[in-house]
N, C-alpha and C positions, 0 to 999 in steps of 0.2 A: 504494500500500500504506500502511496506517496506520502512524503512528510509535509507538514505544515510549517512554513518558515516565516517567522514574524519579525517585524522591525523593532529595534530598541534604541531610542535616542538617549535613554537614561535608565537608572535602576528601577524606577516605578514602572516603566514600560516592560522591563524584564519580569517583574512580579506579575503584571497583567498577562503577558504572553505565556509564561510557564503555568500559572494557575488556571488559565483557561484552556490549556491543552496543546500548546505549540510543541512540535518535536524539535525545533531548532530556532535560534534567534540569530539575526545578523546585526552587528553594531560597529561603531567606529572608534578607533583610538583618537588621540588628540591631533594627529598630524594630517595624514594624506588620505582623507576620505571625502566622498562626494556629498556629504552633509556636514560641512565644517561648522555650521551654525547650530547644530544640535549640541546637547550637553556633552555627549561622548564620554570616553573612559580613559583614565590615566594609569600611571604605574601602580597606583593603589587600588583603584576601583575595577580595573580590568581583571586582575586575578580574582577579586572578590566575585565579580559577575560570573566568571567561568566556573568557579567553585560552586556557587549557588546553583547554576544550571546543571552542571554535571552531577551534583548530588541528587538532582531530581530527574535525571535521565534525559536531559535536553542538551543538544549540541550548540556550539557557539562558533559562528563564522565572523571573522573580523575583516572589515572593509579597508583595503588600501587601494582604492579604486579611482585615483586621480592620476593625471600625467605629472611627471616629475621633471624638474630642472637639474642640471648638473650640480649647481650650488647646493642642492638639497640632498644629494646622495649620502653624505655622512649622517645626516639626521634620519634618512630613510633606514640606514643600517641600524641605528639605535632603536627605531620603532620596530623593526623586524625582530630584534633581540627581545624587546619587551613582549611582543606577541608570542614569540616562541616560549618564553619563560612562563607566560600565563597558562599554557596548556590548552589553548584554543584548538578547535578541530580543523579549521580551514581558514584560508585567507582569500578574500575576493579581490581580483586584480584587473586593472585595465592596461597599465604600462608594461612594456616588455622588460624594462629595467627591473621592475618589481618582481616579475616572473623569474628572471635570471637569479636575482638575489635569493628568493625563497627556495627555488628548485635546487640551487647549489649549496646553500648554507643549511637549510632546514628541509631536507627532502621528505621527512616524515609528516610534515604539515601539508595537508591537501591544498591544492591550488584551484580555485574556482574562477572562471572568467566572468568579469563584470558585464552587466547589460550594455556598458559603454563600448564593448567590442563589437556590437552590432551584428549578431548572427541571424541572418535571414534565410539561409539556404544550407544545403548539404555540404558544399565545398567549404563554407565558412566554419562549419562544425568540424569537418575533417582536419582543417588547418590547425585549429586550436587544440584538438585532441593530440595530434602528432607533435605539437609544440610543447606539450607537457602539462596541459590542463586536465583536471579530473572531472570537471563539470562545466557546463556552459549555460547561458541564459538564452532561451528562445525569445526572439524579439516580440515586443507587444503588438506589432503590426501584423503578425501572422494569423492565418485562419487555423481552425482546428485541423483541417486536412493537411495544411502545410506543416504544422507541428508534428503530426503523425508521420509524414514523409521523412522528416529529419530524425525523429526518434527511432524509426525502423531502419534507417540507412546507416546510422552512426552509433556505434556502441560506446556511449559516454553518458554520464549522468546529466540530466537536464532540469533546469529550473524554468518555470513560467510564472509570470505575474498573474494573479487571479483577482486582486482587489487593490484599488488605490489610484493615485493620480496618473493621468495620461499625459506624457510629454507630447507636444504637437509634432516635434521632430523625431526622426530616428535617433536613438540614443548614441552619444558619442559624435554625432554629426551636427550638433547645434552650437553655433558660434554667435548667436544673436546677443545674448547678455554680455559676452566678452567684447564684441565689436562696438556695442552701444555704450557700455559703461565700465569696461575692464573687469567685470565680474564673470569669470568663466565657469560654465557648467562642468567642463573637463577638469577644473581645479576645485570643485566643491562649493562654489559660491554663486550659483545661478540666482539672478535677481528676478526671474520669472517675468520678463517683459512681455512674453506671449500672453499673459493674463490681463494685459491692458486692453484698451478698446481699439483694436484693429478693425478696419472696414474692408469688406470685399466687394463693394459696389452695391450691396443689398443689405447686408446684416453687419452688426457690430460684433465685437469679441470673436473675430474670425480666426484667431489662432488659439482659442481656448476650448479644449475638449472636456466633456464631462469625465468624471472619474470612471475608470473601468470597474465593473464587478462581474466576474465570471463565476461567481459562487454557484449558480444553478447548473453550471457545466462541469463542475469539479469531478463528478463520477466519470464523465467521458474523458476528461484530461488524464485521470488516473488510469483509465482503460488503455489509452494510446501509448502509455509508457512515460509520461512526465514524472520525474523523480521527486521534484520538490515544488510545492504550491506556494508561491512567494507573495507576501503581502507588502505593498509599498507603504512607506510612511514613517521614516525615522525622525521626522520633525513633528509627528502627531502626538496627541495626548495619550496617556495610558488607557483612558476609556475607549478611545478609537481602537487601540490594539486589542483590548478585551472583546469588543463587539465583533471585530473582524475575525479574530481567531475562533471565537465561539461559533460564528456562522460557518466558517470553513470546516471546523470539526464536525458540526452537525451535518453539513452537506456531504462530507466524505463518508460519514457513517450511514447515509441514507435517511437521515431524520429531517423534518421540516426545520427551516431556520427563520429567524426573525428579520425579514427584509426591511420592515418599517424602522426598527431600531438602527439597523445598519445604515439606512439612508439618512436617518435623523442625525446620527453622530457626526457625519461629514459627507456632503455631496455637493456637486455643482449642478443644480437643477436636475438632479436625478443621476442615474448611472447609464453606462453604455456597454454593450457586448458586441458592438459593430464590427470591430476587427476580427474577432473570433469567428463570427458568422458570415464575414465577407460583405457586410452591409455598410459600406463606407459612404456615408451621405450626411446631409445637414443635421440629422437626428443625433449625431455623435457630439455636436457642439453644445457647450453650455458654460455659464459663468455662475459663480457663487453669489447668491442673493441674500437679502436681509431675512427672508423666510427660512433659508437654509441655516443661517446663524441662529435664529430663534428656536428652531427645532432642536438644535444641538444642546442648547441650554436646558431644555426640558428633560433630556435623558441622561445627562452626565452623572447625576447623583445615583440614579438606578444602576448605571453600568459600573460604577465604582464598587458596588456590592459584589460583582462577579469575581473580583480578585483580592478582596480584603483579607481573606483567610486562605491558608494552605488547602490545596485540593489533594485528596488521596489518589495518587498516581501510580504508586509503586507497590506491587503485590509482594507479600512476604509469607514465608513459612517459618513457624516458630516451634520451639520445644521447651517446655517448662519442667524442671525437675526439683523435687523437694523431698528430703528425708531427714533423718536425725542428724546427719553430718552437715547439712547446709541446703542452700537453694541456688538455682541458676536459671537463666533464660538465654537461649540461643536463638538468634534471628538470622534468616538467610534470604537474600534477594535473588538468588540464582547465580550470583557471581561473588558476592562478598558474604562472609559469615562472621558474625560477632557473638561472643558468649560473655556474659557478665555474671558475676557471683553476687548472691544476695545474702542476707543474714541467716543464721541458724534458726529454724523454727522452734516455737515453744510447744509444750504439751497443751493440747486444747482443753480448756476448762469448760467451755460451752460448745459452740459450733466450730468444728474443725474446718480448715481450708480444703475444700474439695474442688473437683473439676469445674463446677458451675461458677464458684466464686473466683477461681483463678482466671477462667476465660472472660468473665464479665469485666474484670479489672485490667487484664493484660491486653485485651483487644481495644481498649480505649485509645485509639491512635489519633483522635481529633487534634488539630493544630500541627500535625506533621504531614508529610507527603506520603505516608505509608498506610497500608491496610493489610490485615491478615487474611490469607485465603485458607490457611490451615494452621492450627495450633494444637500440637500433640502434647502429652504430659505424662509424667511418672510421679505420682503423688502418694507418699506413704500415709496410711490412715492415722487419725488421732493427733495430727499436728496442725499448728496454726501459724500463719504469717499475717501480721496486720495488713489491712488494705493499703496503708501508707507505704509499707515495704514493697508490696506488689507494684504500686504505682511508681515508686522509685526505681525498681528493677526494670520496668518497662521503659521509663524515661531514659535511664542510663544506656540500655541496649539500643534504643532508637537514636539517641544522640550520637552514640559511638558509630553506629552504622552510617548515619548521615555524614558525619565527619570523614569516615573512610571513603564513602562514595564521592565526596567533594575534594578529596586530596588531589592536589595539582601534580601532574606529571609533565615536566617541561620537555620540550623537543630539544634533543641534543644537536649541537652545532657541528657541521663539517667545515674544514678549512676553506674559506672563500673571502675574497675582498675584491672590490671593483678595481680594474686596472687604472693606473695613472692616466690622466687625460692630457694629451698634447694637441693643441689646436690644429685643425686641418686647414690647409690653404691650397686652393687650386692655383695652377700657374696661369698667368695671363688674365685677360679680361673675361668675364662670364659670357658664355655663348647665349644666343637668344633662342628660346623655344616658343612655340605658339600653339595654342589650342583654339580651334574654331568650332562653333556650335553647328554650323552648316558648311557643307563642302563648297557651296557657291560663294562663301566669304573668302576663300583662299586668295591671298595676295602675297607678294614679296617672298615667294617660296625660297628664293635663293639666299635670303637673309637669315634663315633659320637652320640650326643644327637638327632640330627635331620638330615635326609637325604632328600635333595630336588632333584626331577627329573621333567623334563618337562612333562606336562600332557600326551603328545603323547607316552611317554616312560613307562607309568605305566600300569601294568597288575594286574589281580586278584591274580596271583601267587606272585608278589612282595608285594602286600598288605598283603597277608597271612604271608609272610616271615618276613617283616619288621614291621608290625603292626603300632602302634602309632608313631614309629620313622620316618615313611614315610610322606613326605609333597609334594603335587602336586604343581609344579611351573606353574602358569597360563601363557598363552602367554602375553608377555609384551605389545603387541599391538594386538587388536582384532577388526576386522571390521564386520559390520552387516551381511555380507554374511556368516560368520562363527559363528555368535553368538549363534544360536539355536543348531548347531551341537556341539559346545564347551560345552554348558550347559547340553545337553543330555549326552555327554560322562562323564562329571564330576558327574552328577546325578547317572549314572550307576556305576561309581567307588565308590561313596558314599554308594550305596546299597551293594557293595562288601566289605565295611569296611573302606574305606578311610575316614579320619577324619579331615585332615588339608590341607589348601592351602596357598601358598605364592604368593603375587601379587605385581608387580611393577606399577600397574595402578589402578586408583580408581574404575573402573568397577568391579574388582575382589572382592572388599569389598562388593559391592551390591550383586554380584552373590553368594559369599561364605555365606553371612548372610542368603540369601533366601533359600539356601540348608541346613542350619543348621550346617555349617562347621566352624571349628576354622580358623580364618583368621590371617595370619602373614604378616606384611608389609615389602616391599622390599626397597632397597636403593633409587630406582628411584621414590619413592613417595616424595622425596625431603624434608624429615623431618629434619629441621635444628635448631629448638628451642624448649624450654620446652612447650610452649603453643600448638604447633603443636603435640607434644607427648600426651598432655592431650586430645586434640581433637581426636587423633587416638584412645585413650583409650575409649572415649565416643562413638566412632563409632563402638566399639566392637572388635578392634584388640587385639590379645593376646600378640603380640610383634611387634617391629619395628626395622628394620635395618636403622641406621642413615645414612644420605647422606654422600657419600665419598668426598663431597666438604667442609666438616667441619673439622677443625683441631682437633687433639686428645685432646689438652688442653680444647677446647670448648666442645667437646663431653663429657668429664669427668665432666664438670661443669653443664651439663643439669640436670634439676629437673624432677618432675613428678614421677609417680609410675609404668609406663609401662615398662616391661622388654625390654631391647634393646641390640643390638649388632652392629658389623661393618663388612664390607667386608675387610677381613684381607689378603686374597690371591686371585689372579686372574687377568686376563686381563679385566680391567674395561670396561663396555659397554659405548662407547663414543657417539654413535649415533644409533637410531632406524630408519630404512629406508624402505619405502614402494616401492620406485622405486630403485631397486638394481643396483648400478653402475657397478657391474661385469656382470650382465645379459646384460646391455647396451653396454658393451665392448666385452669381450671374449665369452659371452653366457653361459647359464647354463650347456650346455653339456661339456664345457671345465673347469668348475669350480668345480662341484661335492661337493659344500659346504666347500671347503678347500682352497680357493684362498685368495688373499690379495690385498690391494691397496698400492701404494708406494707414499710417499710424495716427495716434491721437493728436499729433501736431500738424497733420496734413502732408507729411512726407511720404512720397511714393516709393515702394519697394517692389521691383519687378519680380515676376514669377516665371520660371523657365520650365516648360513641360517636356518630359521625356517619353514620348509616345503613349501618354496617358497611363504609364506604369507608375511613375512617381513624378513629383514636381520639386523644384528647388527655389526657395526664397532667396533672392539675391540682395546684396547691399544696395542702399539707395544711391550711393556714389561709388565710383571705382577706386581701387588702389591705383596709385600712379607714382612711382618713385624713380623715374628715369634719371633725374639729376643726382640721385644719391649714390654714394660709394658702396658698391656691392662686390668689390674685389675680394678674392678668397673663395668665392662660390664658383661652381662649375657652370651654372646657367641661371637665367632669369626667365620665368614662364609668363608669357602674355596670354591671359585667359579671356578670349573673346566670347561674348554671348550674343547680344542682339545688335552689335555694331554693324554699320554699313561697311562695304568694301573701302569706301573713301575714308571713313573714320579709322578703320583698321590700319590703313596706310599711314595716316597721320600719327597714330600711336607708335607704329614701327619706326617712323622717322624720329620721333621724340627719343626713343631709346637708343637709336644709332648715334644721335647727336648729344645725348645726355641733357636733353632740354626739359626744363620745368614746364609743366602744363599750366595753362591759364584757365582751364575748364574746372568745374567742381570736382574735387578729388579728395582722397584721404591717404594718409600714410599708415592707416590701420594701427596695428599694435606693435609695429616694428620700432617705433620711437617713443613708446610709453609702455610701462610695465603693467602686467596684470596685478590685481590685488592678491 
């Protein structure tokens, strides 16, 4: 049966999760986790949390699921040591530097891929499994059928979110908060600008989805092989955790669950199961209202009662012995056995202690997580133990057992340290690369070392014309329904002479390698540190575009040997969306792939459509750093979207001449640091 995995932003949430029946909790330490504004756990409270959970049969997974900068690697090592000493069961990871550290130094600590790794298909799951992950998260955007395809094709543990907030963007591919206000979701500080009033030409709050609730579908998700049913919400109150865990536990057991209370404790105009059922439409959108807030206030007190006291979770067998020489109680949970000695009984002057009296008092396990399934006894006749002695015997045995169950076993360290970092520097001036959204935009082809075109735009004629200069840009998001067709098309183009692919998602590394193609990594692989570059090189990448969330100063200080470049021009992709907000508003017939969203200040953000499979929210103004010094990099990528041929030529000229643009533009995050 699938486990129920609950969020815990603090100790109260742990009490709520454990006492309401969670099988595991996930929580953050103080440093590198995707909810840095939660209370989280430190060197004192983390071991306490692990001990409390383990004593009650609950696993603990610690999140280290942000991208890391080189300057943070020493602190990352300290946090890894803390987590290992705490005895946690697994660590949740996004960054490849974090994976390398835990896999090498603490191999007994299981490694779970974060939802930020964006697994939408079989190849993505295969890549992470072979990289050394023990578990993956199935993306929220998947249908039940798509989840089943991945579960059946790849032998690895799988998590799937079943309740909680819906990010509008594919996880790990959202840069909206970072680009607008330097608060990066990939760094654990998302400011949720998507929850503000964006307009799609018809409706407001066009980037705000209702919370997901797949609780009615939990039996089906268990049937298809989902290993872990994950509840979102490390920033939520303990009452929310209690309600969500209780509902999931009831649903998994086939019992009716209280949907009204679940909705009342937190929702945004109700819930949605649209992605799971393939109903990606306007009904999925919603914002939190005053009515939602009012409903929550009414149920909080009632929900607190669900976790105020210990819940009897752990079955015990016991044996009570009493004769003239003394008394004892042995308790066993199937793994641990504890025996405690009691006082010597007295001769009974009135009623002796018999089996009924012993059972009545020894089975009083209230206030503990235990209950007896069997209590055998050997009681000599004519003897008496006071009730207080029986109670003390029981308390001593159960306290000792609880302590033994919660005893921390630290993970032993293997010798490992990150290699020293020597800054990389390419020789000469950076080459120019260009990405065109449409083949008809192609201009100045002799000025580029590499030309990227979406896979759908590539033909045998273009391969013949451009040769090794041509690189196929794989879909940034690929769902199982298109996986075979995509691979077949790429294989056909490879036979026609295509040699290279560019990918913004991990599945492309797996696919490209399988077809014998040169793989080049995109900016949305979120490479932010030297160790991630080294990992990319070990995975066979020929080059990598550094994340545009990293400052230029830090980019130039990166080490490793892998050739690298940056996104130097273009409207940065701020979100990847499976449920298009424009289709939900004005409809595809009025969009034609050239529409935009408007923020609350009236600023327009274009939306780029990829054959109606997914859309990309683009920045309102393009990056343009032609006049800046980018020496030390191998290439600058010009990322053209809707520009005319004439405008493309102007941009190319700017970069050839190092000319500052007079058009509206941004330097992005290259010249300001993230928080």
